[in-house]
C-alpha positions as CSV (number, residue, x, y, z in Angstrom):
1,M,-65.3,74.1,8.1
2,L,-61.9,72.8,6.9
3,E,-60.8,72.5,10.6
4,A,-63.9,70.5,11.5
5,L,-63.3,68.2,8.5
6,R,-59.7,67.6,9.6
7,R,-60.8,66.7,13.2
8,F,-63.4,64.3,11.8
9,S,-61.1,62.4,9.5
10,V,-58.3,62.1,12.1
11,K,-60.5,60.6,14.7
12,P,-61.3,57.4,12.8
13,V,-57.7,56.9,11.8
14,L,-56.6,57.4,15.4
15,V,-59.2,54.9,16.6
16,V,-58.1,52.3,14.0
17,C,-54.5,52.7,15.0
18,L,-55.3,52.2,18.7
19,L,-57.3,49.1,17.9
20,V,-54.5,47.6,15.9
21,V,-52.0,48.3,18.7
22,A,-54.3,46.8,21.3
23,T,-54.9,43.7,19.1
24,F,-51.2,43.0,18.6
25,S,-50.5,43.7,22.3
26,S,-53.2,41.2,23.5
27,A,-52.2,38.6,20.9
28,Q,-48.6,38.8,22.1
29,S,-49.5,38.4,25.7
30,A,-52.0,35.7,25.1
31,A,-49.7,33.5,22.9
32,P,-46.9,31.8,24.7
33,A,-43.6,33.3,23.7
34,A,-41.8,31.0,21.3
35,K,-38.6,30.1,23.1
36,T,-35.5,30.0,20.9
37,P,-33.0,27.6,22.4
38,S,-30.3,29.8,23.8
39,A,-26.8,28.6,23.3
40,A,-24.9,27.8,26.4
41,P,-21.9,30.0,27.0
42,T,-18.9,28.7,25.1
43,K,-16.1,27.4,27.2
44,D,-12.8,28.9,26.0
45,P,-14.3,31.2,23.3
46,V,-11.0,32.7,22.2
47,S,-9.2,29.4,22.0
48,N,-12.1,27.7,20.2
49,S,-12.4,30.6,17.8
50,L,-8.7,30.5,17.0
51,R,-8.9,26.7,16.3
52,M,-11.9,27.4,13.9
53,L,-10.0,30.2,12.1
54,M,-6.9,28.0,11.8
55,Q,-8.8,25.4,9.7
56,R,-9.8,27.9,7.0
57,S,-6.5,29.6,7.1
58,Q,-4.6,26.4,6.8
59,N,-6.7,25.3,3.8
60,N,-6.2,28.7,2.0
61,I,-2.5,29.2,2.8
62,V,-1.4,25.6,2.1
63,G,-3.5,25.7,-1.1
64,A,-1.9,29.0,-2.2
65,V,1.6,27.6,-1.6
66,E,0.8,24.4,-3.6
67,A,-0.8,26.5,-6.4
68,M,2.2,28.6,-7.0
69,P,4.4,27.1,-9.8
70,A,7.9,26.1,-8.6
71,D,9.6,28.5,-11.0
72,K,7.6,31.4,-9.5
73,F,8.8,31.0,-5.9
74,S,11.5,33.6,-6.6
75,Y,8.8,36.0,-7.9
76,K,8.3,39.4,-6.2
77,P,6.0,42.1,-7.5
78,T,8.4,44.9,-7.0
79,P,12.1,45.1,-6.1
80,D,11.2,46.3,-2.6
81,Q,8.9,43.3,-1.8
82,M,9.8,39.9,-0.6
83,T,9.8,36.9,-2.9
84,F,7.0,34.3,-2.6
85,A,9.5,31.9,-1.1
86,H,10.4,34.4,1.6
87,L,6.7,34.9,2.4
88,V,6.4,31.1,2.8
89,V,9.5,31.0,5.1
90,H,7.9,33.8,7.1
91,I,4.6,32.0,7.4
92,V,6.3,28.8,8.7
93,G,8.3,30.8,11.3
94,S,5.3,32.8,12.4
95,N,3.2,29.6,12.8
96,N,5.8,27.8,14.8
97,A,6.7,30.7,17.1
98,L,3.2,32.2,17.7
99,C,1.4,28.9,18.1
100,A,4.0,27.9,20.7
101,K,3.6,31.2,22.5
102,V,-0.2,31.3,22.6
103,A,-0.6,27.7,23.6
104,D,2.3,27.9,26.1
105,V,4.1,24.9,24.6
106,P,7.7,24.6,23.4
107,A,8.3,25.5,19.8
108,P,9.1,22.6,17.5
109,K,12.7,21.7,16.9
110,V,12.9,21.9,13.1
111,D,15.4,23.0,10.5
112,E,14.3,26.4,9.6
113,P,13.3,26.6,5.9
114,K,15.2,28.8,3.5
115,E,14.1,30.8,0.5
116,T,16.4,28.7,-1.6
117,D,14.6,25.4,-0.6
118,S,12.6,23.7,-3.3
119,K,8.8,24.1,-3.6
120,D,8.3,20.6,-2.3
121,Q,10.4,21.4,0.8
122,L,8.5,24.7,1.4
123,V,5.1,23.0,1.0
124,A,6.2,20.3,3.4
125,A,7.4,22.9,5.9
126,T,4.1,24.9,5.6
127,K,2.1,21.8,6.2
128,A,4.3,20.8,9.2
129,S,3.9,24.3,10.7
130,F,0.1,24.0,10.6
131,A,0.3,20.4,12.0
132,F,2.2,21.9,14.9
133,C,-0.3,24.7,15.3
134,S,-3.1,22.2,15.3
135,E,-1.4,20.1,18.0
136,A,-0.5,23.2,20.1
137,L,-3.8,24.9,19.9
138,A,-5.6,21.7,20.8
139,K,-3.9,22.1,24.2
140,M,-4.8,25.7,24.6
141,D,-7.5,27.2,26.8
142,D,-8.4,30.7,27.7
143,S,-7.1,30.5,31.3
144,K,-3.7,31.8,30.4
145,L,-4.7,34.6,28.0
146,G,-3.8,37.3,30.5
147,D,-0.3,36.0,31.1
148,D,2.6,38.2,30.1
149,V,4.6,36.8,27.1
150,E,7.3,38.2,25.0
151,L,6.2,38.8,21.4
152,F,7.0,40.8,18.3
153,G,10.6,41.9,18.8
154,G,10.9,41.3,22.5
155,R,8.0,43.4,23.6
156,H,5.7,42.1,26.3
157,F,2.0,41.6,25.8
158,P,-0.8,39.5,27.2
159,R,-0.9,36.0,25.6
160,A,-4.2,37.0,24.0
161,M,-2.3,39.5,21.8
162,G,-0.4,36.6,20.4
163,A,-3.7,34.8,19.6
164,F,-5.0,38.0,17.8
165,G,-1.6,38.4,16.1
166,L,-1.7,34.8,14.9
167,A,-5.3,35.1,13.5
168,S,-4.6,38.5,11.8
169,G,-1.3,37.1,10.5
170,W,-3.0,34.2,8.8
171,A,-5.3,36.7,7.1
172,D,-2.5,39.0,6.1
173,H,-0.3,36.1,4.9
174,Y,-3.0,34.6,2.8
175,G,-3.9,38.0,1.4
176,A,-0.3,38.5,0.3
177,A,-0.1,35.0,-1.2
178,A,-3.3,35.4,-3.0
179,M,-2.0,38.7,-4.5
180,Y,1.2,37.0,-5.7
181,L,-0.9,34.2,-7.3
182,R,-3.2,36.7,-9.1
183,L,-0.3,38.7,-10.4
184,N,0.9,35.4,-12.0
185,G,-2.5,34.7,-13.5
186,I,-3.5,32.1,-10.9
187,L,-6.8,32.1,-9.1
188,P,-6.2,31.8,-5.3
189,P,-7.9,28.9,-3.4
190,S,-10.7,31.0,-1.8
191,A,-11.7,32.3,-5.3
192,Q,-11.9,28.9,-6.9
193,P,-15.4,27.8,-7.9
194,K,-17.0,25.5,-5.3
195,H,-17.9,22.1,-6.7
């Protein structure tokens, strides 16, 4: 008797499920499919993405360099770490070298900044390096990303590796600058309240 009851109660549930599936299936086939506009393929997706990343990175890195008080440019968290000024000098050099390599343009002819330069000089050098990157990357397209270039200590890589290195470098450099700021009680630009 229990078995007969089980068969009886399962049949109506099964029938209802089949009706629901059939209803949804016919409703889907009867209604015209809502077409979502598909984005056209992006021309030069790597180059365009790098330019987009540069804008945010520039705002954050320049903001961090400006936020650090002048008397803290000699600050380093531990004896084995670089000073904040050294980090800024490294950022400037990295921008000038890698933006030139990835965009296949000559590096700018500038006086290399030094750790002993004033805050104003280092802020100006940082801004100039991003201005150069903006100019250089505006000329970049994806057609040369497979070309062999010398990067990172004389080793050879596809030009695309330089683009990835540039983008990851910006993230790494900003992360380091933000840490230096926080260790000095300063909120980094990306953590500032939005107005």
